[in-house]
Every structure is written in structure tokens, then in C-alpha cells.
C-alpha angles and dihedrals in degrees: 000000000000122000116278094247089055091048092052093045089053095048091045090049093048093052094044087051090055090050097047096043093049098036106035102027098031095227119165110269091227095058093041096051089051093050095045091049094051094048094044090055092050093046089055084059097254118158112254095246094046091052089050088048089052090050094049091047095050095047094044095049093049099045096044087075106015098055092053096049094045090047094051092045091050089051095050090046092049095052093050090046094052094044095054090245092135096052091046092055091044093052095042094052091049091054091049094051098042130225096287093056096043094124089055090047090049093052089052088051092049091051095045097042091038090064096073105015127076109244099250095046092050095048094046089052094049097038093095089056090056094051090051096050092047091053093045096049096037090230134127111284087231088065088070100026098058095060093049093045093049092056093046096046095047094050091044090055102040112030137063137268089045114104101243097049088042094050093047093046089054095046098048094027100244120184104244094213093054090044089051088049098047094035088063093042092055096028104054095053091045090052090050096051097040090041126039098005091049093042094049090047098051112006104039100093111114121250126085106217088139091054118161121240116232106283119243114260125213102236091185096060111115114244139191136198114291112278096206138236104281098044092046089049093047092047088051097050098033100085092043091050091054093047090050090044091052088050093056092042091051093053102035110029128079119238115280146103093294092054093043091051094048092048089051090052091047100052109111090239093058097035094055096039091055092048090051095046090047093053090045095050092045092053094046098043102032103027099033096231115171117247089234087056093050091048092053090051096053092045090052093049092051094055098080093041092064094073094046090053093050093048091050091051092051090051091049086053091054090049091049092053090054090052098045093047092055090245091121093058095047092050088046089056094048095048091046090051089049089052093230110156119235101244089048091050092045092047095049096046090047092047094048091052094044092052094044101046109014107228114115091197095054089044091053096047093047095050091046091051092055095040098050093082092049091052090051091047094049093044091221121197118249091257092053093047088055089051092054087053089054088050093052091050092050091053090050092053102055127095105008105187140151097316090058119085089212089064090057093043093056093043094050097043094044094043093235133154119241089255092050090048089054092049094052117017099033096045092046093051091051092049090052094048095047091046094052091048091047094053091046090055090048090055095043096085093051102052 
């Protein structure tokens, strides 16, 4: 095994290579992560065939689960989008909260909608609502956008079935029920602080000089008859409820058929599949949607998921190379000697990669790969592993700027300048990430 300084130099160089190749040369992260994994393994002196075997093992183990969860989540989100379920939930919650409490309602919308839908999809769907509210109230569009974005971004970073949390959960063996439980505990306060509270303090003054233009609508997207508020809400909450029930059953019930059945229902595979099949059945039977239309909706929803899955697989390959080379154990020993706690280490590494290269998913996968050996060495409890996952998600949320596609998505759809986007979206994302991490640290001694 090489000297510790050599190990750290190789790991630092490999992370720097990912950042430079993705950020400076604009290469595809999937290709970059695979290339860096291969070169890193060879730099540690591994035999070419053993390095390839490690890459194959890491990719296969991650994609065997992650691809299915992300795919099922994308299908469910696509069906709810095409059936108007997301808009139905948004408008009903706005009616319930009243106009004066619209920012709080939008945070609730972001949290509920952000569970099944990818961040960019949900934001694009709801952007017309933000523009309408801003014009009607004669306020800055960021006053309404920040609460929605806060709910969406926290769910995207902390809860399954989103790619980042699912990838981290697989890499460090997080219990999905505990992840959902602590994700909500840490995510909801973060969304409230980064959303309506931040918006009211700094973006609540009347005047809409930064008003958004009407967002572009995709006229070619297949649609069905409206599904309605209650079926859409039940479909969104159904898989999360099953996962939480399974977590409680796993901790509180004695072994037996009932516990086995609940654990089966609460597995992300089963929960998401049942939710997707239920929505499909409702749209076919109650709304008369043709099978061909439903098939096109599902296919369209799966298209953006493919790239995310490949990036996660490549990140897992990089992680496996570090493990097989022994670098993970050496880093574990060094961090232990420095007395840096696991959640702090995971948060700082995730935040560093996030700031440097922009992708939250890549940041989370990288941090999870290096934190995995630390978790094994520390023999952490399942609850603490879930909190490490939250810390990684918090680090991957902060400081979205020009190298993040989310930055430009928000800028374009809200009609903001770069400076306005920094003052609103970037600061809001940083508040959300730091708050999630802070709450995880507060909970840490008690679990």
C-alpha cells in the first residue's frame, strides 16, 4: 500500500481532474468519472484487469437498484405531470392558505410536489403559476419563487426517489425509511427558512421590475384528462407513506408475516411501482386515457432519467476503485487521527465538489464514496448513517452558481439577471443546505 501522502495526492488529483474536465472543458460527467476511476486505479498500482473489475463491480452494484428507483419515480412524476395533478395540488393549496399566506402555501406545494418529481420538471411545470401570482400581487417574482424553490430543492437533495439521495443511500447503505424520516425532519425547517422567511425579509417589497416572461410550454407533450386534486395528492404521498410505515415496522414489530409483508410493501421498488400502477389504472379506467398515450407519457418521463443513472453508475465505479485500492482505509485513518467527525467530513467534501463543479448528484456520489470507509470504521448506527446522508445532501445544496444548470434554469424561467439570481436563488440554496446540515448535527448526539 502506498504512503499516506501519496494516497492523498492521488485522491486530490482525481477529484481535481473531475472538476477541471467537467467545468473547464465541459466534458460529460459520465465519461469523466469513468476515465478518472480507471486512471486512479492504475495510479495506485492496480493491475489493469483488477481495476476494470472494480469499475464493473461498483457500476453494477449501484445501477442494479438505483436505475429502477429513479425510473419508477420518473414514471410516476410524468403521469402526474401529464394528467394535471401537479397543477391541481398547487391551486388547491393556494386556495386553502389564502392570498396573504401564499409564500407558505408555495413552500407546501414545493415539498409535496418535490417528493415524486425531479426538481427541474416540477419547477418548469409550476413556473406559469409564479408569473401569474407576481403580476396579480405586483411583487417581485422572487417573492413567490423562493418558497417554491426551497421546497423543491430540499426534497430533491434529501428524499428518495431522487437520484442523489438514492445513490448515496446505496453507496453507504442507508435505511430508506430512516432517510425519509430524517429527511423530512431536516428538510421542512430548511425549506421554511430558505423560502418564505428569506423571501419576506429580502424580497418582499412591492414592485415587479424583475418580472418573469411567460415560460415556454411544450406543446408536443402528451396529455390526459385532469386527474383531480385528491387522486393526485394520494398518488404523491402514497409511496412515501409506505416507506415510512415499513421503517416503523422494521423498528417496532416482532418478526412475523405481518412485518415481512409491511417491509415488502415499503421497499422503494414496491411502493413506487404500486403508486405508478395506481395512477396508470385511474387514468385508463376513470379518465379514459388510451394505452398509447400513457405509454408515450412514461417513455417521455424516462428520457431525462437515463443520463442521471449513468452518472451515478460512473460515480459508484470511482468509489469502488478507491475502496479496492485501500485509499478509503488510509483516508479513514487520517480523518480519525484528525478527529474530524463523519458528518462534518461528508458535508465539507460534498460542498467542495458542489461549489467547484456544480452538479449536486456528482457531489453527493463523490462524498458518499469517500465517506463510506469512515462509516464502516466508525460502526455507525442506522440513524446516524441516515444523518450522514442528510449532511451530504446539505453540502450538495449550497452555493448554486454559474456552473450549475439549476442556476440558469431559474434565471431563464424567472426572467432574472445573473446578479438577481445570485441574490435570490444562490443565497436561498445556501441557507437550505446549511440549515439541513445544522439540524442533522443537532440530532446527532441523540440517536
